[in-house]
N, C-alpha and C positions, 0 to 999 in steps of 0.2 A: 568376466569371461564365463560362458556357459560351461557346465561341468564336462561335457564332451563336445566342445566346439570344434570347428575346423582347425583353429590354431592349435588347440591341444592335441587333436588327432595327428596333425603334421609334426608337432614337437615329439610326440611319443614315437611316431614312426621314423623320425629322422635321427634323434639323439639316443645315446645310451647314457645311463647314469652311473657314476658321476664323472665320466671321462670328458664330457663336454656339456655345454648348455647351462653352466652355472653363472649366476649373476651375483653381484655384491652390492651391499648398501650399508650406510651407517647413519646413526642419529646422535647428535650431541645435544643433551638435554639439561635443563635446569633441574637439579636434583633436590633442591632445598624443600619443596613441598613434600616430596616422597620421604625424605629423611624425617621431617616433622611427623608425618603420618606413622612411620615405622616406630618412632619413639612413643607415640601415643598407644600403639598396639602393644608394645613391650610393657608399658606401665599398666595397661588394663588387663593383660593376660599373663604376664610374667614369662612369656616365651621369647627365645632368642631369635628375632626376625632380622633378616639382612636384605640388602638391596638385590641380591641374587634371587631370593624368594619373590621379591616385589616384581622383578623383571619377568620371571616365569609366569606369575599371575597375569601380568599385563599382556604377555604373548598369548596366553591361553584365552583371555577374553577377546583378543583380536581374532584368533582362529575361530572362536565361537560365532563371531560376526561374519566370518568368511568361510562358509561350508565348502566352497569350491577348492579350498586349500587343505582342509582337514580330512585327508583321505590317502588313498594309495592307488597305484596303477597295477592293473591285472588284465592280462590278455588284450593289451592295447586300449583299455578303457579305464576311466577314473571311477573309483568307488569311494563314497564318503564313509568315514568312520562314524560309529554311533556315539562315541564320547570324545571329549578333548583330553588326550593324555599327553603329558610332557615328561621327558626324561632329563634329569640332571646328571652331569658327570661328577663322580666322586673320586677324589684322590686317595690312593691306598699306598701303604708301605713307604710313607714319606715322599711320595712323588714317583715311586718306582712302578706303579701300576695305576690303571684307571678302571672304573666300573660304572655302570649306569644304575640310577635309581628312578624308576618310573612312577609318576603319581597320576592316578586315574581321576577323571572328572575334575581336573585342577581348576577349571573356570568356575566351578560351583562351590569351591571350598574357601572359607575365610583365610586370610593370610597366615594367621597364627597356626591354623590346622595344617597348612602346607609346610610350615617350618617344623612343626612337631613330627609330621609323617616323614619328611625328608631326613631329619636327624636320626629317627629310629632306623630307617633303611640304611643310612650311612654307617651307623654303629654296628648293625648286623653284618654289613659287608666287611668292615674292618676287623670284626671279631671272627671272621671265617665261618659265619653261621648261615650265610645265604646259600641254600642248597643249589639253586640254579647256577649261580656264579661259580661255586666250587666245582660243580659237575662240568661246566664249560672249561674251566682251567685244567681239570684232570684230563679231559678229552684232548685239548690242544697240546698238552705235553706228550701225548702218545702219537700224534699225527706228524708224519714227516713234513719238513718245511715246504716242499714242493706241492704238497696236497692241501696246504692251509687255504690258499686262495680259492680253489674250486669248491672246497668244503664250505667255506664261508659264503660263497655265492649261492650255493644250493640251499644251505640252511636259512640264509637271508631271504631268499625267494619264497621258501616254504613258510617261514614264520611271518615275514613282513608283508608279503604279497598275498599268499593264500590264507594266512591267518591260522596256521597249524601250530600245535605245541609238540615239541620233540623232547620228551622227558629224558631220554638217554644222553642227550647233548646239553641238557640244562637250558633249553630254549623254549620260551613261552610265546604265544601268539601276539603279534604286533608288539614286540619287546621294547621298542623305542617310542611308540606312540607317533605323534605328528611333528614333533620338534625336539631338538636337543639344546639344552642350556648349559653353558660352562662359563667360567670366570677366570680372568687373569689379573683382575684388580688386586687380589691378595698378594700377587707377586710384584705389584707396583707398576704394571704395564698399563699405559693409557688406552691402548686399543690393539686389535689384531683381528684376523679372520680365521674361522674354524675350517680346516680342510674337511671336505665331505667324507663320510664313512660309507663305502659302497654297500656293505651288507646291512646297514641300518635302514636304508631305503626311506628316509624321511625328507620332506621338501625344504625344511628350514633348520639352519644351525645358527644359534645366537651366542655371541660372546659378550660378556660384561667386563668393561674396563675399570680402571681406578677412578675414584672421585678426586678431583683436584680443583683448586680455586683458579678461575680464568677470567680475564676481562671480557665483558660483553656490553652491548648497548641496550639499555632499558629506558624507554620513553625519551630517547634522544640523548641520554647521559651514559657515560662509560662507568660501569660498576664492576666490582669483583663478585663473582657468583660461583657457587659450588656446582660443577658440571660433571656429567658422566657421558661417556661415549659407548654406545651399543652398536655392534656390527652384526650383520647377518650374511650368511652364505645361502643362496636360494637356488633351488632346482627350477630352471626356466620352463620345464615341462608343466609345472604347477603354477608358477608365479611369473607374471609379466610386469611391466612397469606400472600399469594402473593398479593392479592388485597389491604390488609392493608398496605403492603410495598409500593405499587404504589401510594396510597393516601399520604403516608408520604413523598415520594420522591417529589411529586408535591408541597405539602405544604412547604417543605424545600426549593425547588427551588424558590418559590415566596418570601420567606423570604430572600434568598440570592440575588435575583434579583427583587426587588419590582417593577421595571418599567414594569414587565409583567402585572401588574394591569392596566396599562394605556389603555383606550379604544379609539381607533382611531376615526377620524371624521366620518368614514363610519359605525361606530357602531359595527364593528366586533372586539371582544376581542383579545388581543395579544395572540399569540400561546405560550403555556407553555410547555417547555421541561424539563423533569427531568434531574438533573445533571448526566453526563455520568461517569461510573466507571473509575478509574485510569487505564490506559493501562498497566503500569508496574505491578500493583496489579493483573490485570486479567491474565497477562502472567505467574506470579508466581503461581497463582491458577491453571492454566492449567498444569504447570509442575508437581504440586503435585497431580493432579487428577489421579485416577486409570485408567488404560487402559483396554480395553476389551480383 
């Protein structure tokens, strides 16, 4: 879909976010190649890398291939972001609070660097040393409950649409980037869907479930395979079925071929190619297709 196509113009003019226009999708993936890759990275770097880091990297690479999704809406038009920034949700106070940790240029960073940066940001948040987050908490404590919603709407629009920083409120420009990643796998939940956060104004919310052994068919045989379900809540003003499918193809390709995450010494990320459709299947589809 073109960046400011008729469909996008109609969607922007018709829907408000996130009250309507959300679509949902999920992928169930063979996670064994990814786990093997993560173990290799751990051995080589000594860094604590997890599947949540891996998923964030895969999503960032998918967004880098889809510039029409890596952006924001302002004055009824789509504007592309200059970088691919992803936010992870960090659990605070034993689950009593949540905060975001944004990683800039995530698509260009090796997996171990993502893990190191996210851990540092999380430790800073949990220690109460993140000035922006602490300023936001202090401000919200002083605001009457009935003013919270309009205040968040205004600050969300100023920061996430206009790209302004509001120091007094502890708000930086584009605070959430283009996607939010969170996980329930640590709680033993197989899957779920992230409810949209109106003031974040991002098009994609991704939730990582738990890894579990499941029966599946491989080469005509039933085998037990470690699998992971990833779900996404998508803003339909940005993402339609075709683009959602392209995102899914890229993420699936990264899980099937994790070496795509390797960043060469020249700093240029490896090119990600979505898996090609089976030629025989395409031929059969062409035979069944109606002719003019």
